[in-house]
C-alpha positions in Angstrom: -54.5 33.5 -77.7 -57.0 35.6 -76.1 -57.9 35.1 -72.8 -61.6 34.1 -71.7 -61.5 35.3 -68.0 -62.7 38.7 -66.9 -61.1 41.8 -66.8 -62.8 42.9 -63.9 -63.4 40.6 -61.2 -67.0 41.5 -58.8 -66.1 40.2 -55.9 -69.3 40.1 -53.6 -68.8 40.3 -49.3 -70.3 38.4 -47.3 -72.1 39.6 -44.6 -69.4 40.0 -41.5 -66.5 41.7 -42.0 -65.2 42.2 -38.6 -62.4 40.6 -37.5 -63.5 37.5 -37.2 -63.7 37.1 -40.6 -60.4 39.4 -41.6 -57.8 37.1 -42.3 -60.2 35.6 -44.7 -61.6 38.8 -46.6 -57.9 39.7 -46.5 -56.9 36.7 -49.2 -60.0 36.9 -51.2 -58.9 40.6 -51.4 -55.1 39.4 -52.4 -56.2 36.5 -55.0 -58.4 38.9 -56.6 -56.0 41.4 -57.3 -53.1 39.2 -58.3 -55.0 37.3 -60.3 -57.0 40.7 -62.1 -56.7 44.3 -63.7 -59.3 45.2 -61.8 -61.3 44.3 -58.7 -65.0 46.4 -57.7 -66.5 44.9 -54.7 -70.0 44.4 -53.2 -70.8 45.6 -49.1 -73.9 44.1 -48.4 -75.8 46.8 -46.8 -76.8 44.6 -43.7 -73.5 43.6 -43.3 -71.6 43.4 -39.7 -68.0 45.8 -40.2 -65.6 46.7 -37.8 -62.4 49.1 -38.2 -60.5 45.6 -39.4 -62.1 45.8 -42.7 -61.2 49.8 -43.5 -57.9 48.8 -42.5 -57.5 45.7 -45.0 -59.3 47.3 -47.6 -56.8 50.5 -47.3 -53.7 48.1 -47.3 -55.4 46.2 -50.5 -55.6 49.5 -51.5 -52.0 50.0 -51.4 -51.5 47.4 -53.2 -53.7 47.3 -56.1 -51.6 50.6 -56.4 -48.3 49.0 -56.7 -49.3 46.8 -59.1 -51.3 49.0 -61.2 -54.1 47.1 -60.5 -57.8 48.6 -59.3 -59.5 48.1 -56.6 -63.1 50.1 -56.4 -66.4 49.4 -54.5 -69.7 48.7 -56.5 -71.5 51.9 -54.4 -70.6 54.7 -52.8 -69.9 53.9 -48.3 -72.8 53.9 -46.7 -74.8 52.6 -43.1 -71.9 51.1 -40.9 -68.9 51.5 -43.5 -69.5 54.9 -43.2 -71.2 54.8 -39.8 -67.1 53.3 -38.8 -65.1 55.5 -41.8 -66.9 58.4 -39.7 -66.0 56.8 -35.5 -62.7 55.8 -37.2 -62.2 58.9 -38.0 -61.3 58.8 -41.6 -64.0 60.9 -43.1 -62.5 64.1 -41.5 -58.9 64.4 -43.0 -60.1 62.4 -46.9 -58.0 62.9 -49.8 -59.1 63.2 -53.3 -58.2 59.7 -54.1 -60.0 58.8 -50.4 -62.9 61.1 -51.2 -63.8 58.6 -55.3 -62.7 55.8 -53.7 -65.1 55.1 -50.2 -67.9 57.8 -51.9 -67.7 58.3 -55.1 -66.5 62.0 -55.1 -65.0 64.6 -57.2 -63.9 63.2 -60.5 -63.0 59.1 -61.4 -59.9 58.4 -61.5 
């Protein structure tokens, strides 16, 4: 019997993506990745973001790859997200996969 559940979960994240909400964000991501083959993250333009969010996303990317699921951003990193990536040194040594995930640059995976 075919499932009526969507194959992609568009997960709209809250405006606070900092250490204060890290546990909640991690739980949301892990649940979505466990229930669906693909999760697309919608990061609000006005979101407060710190390094804990980047760490959660990087851990989720590893878990997603191991589980054979797909994790993606709905749009390239910009604003506060891009600033945190830059300040954290992530932009300097990005692999092709990292550029595709964070900046939507390069070939589609």
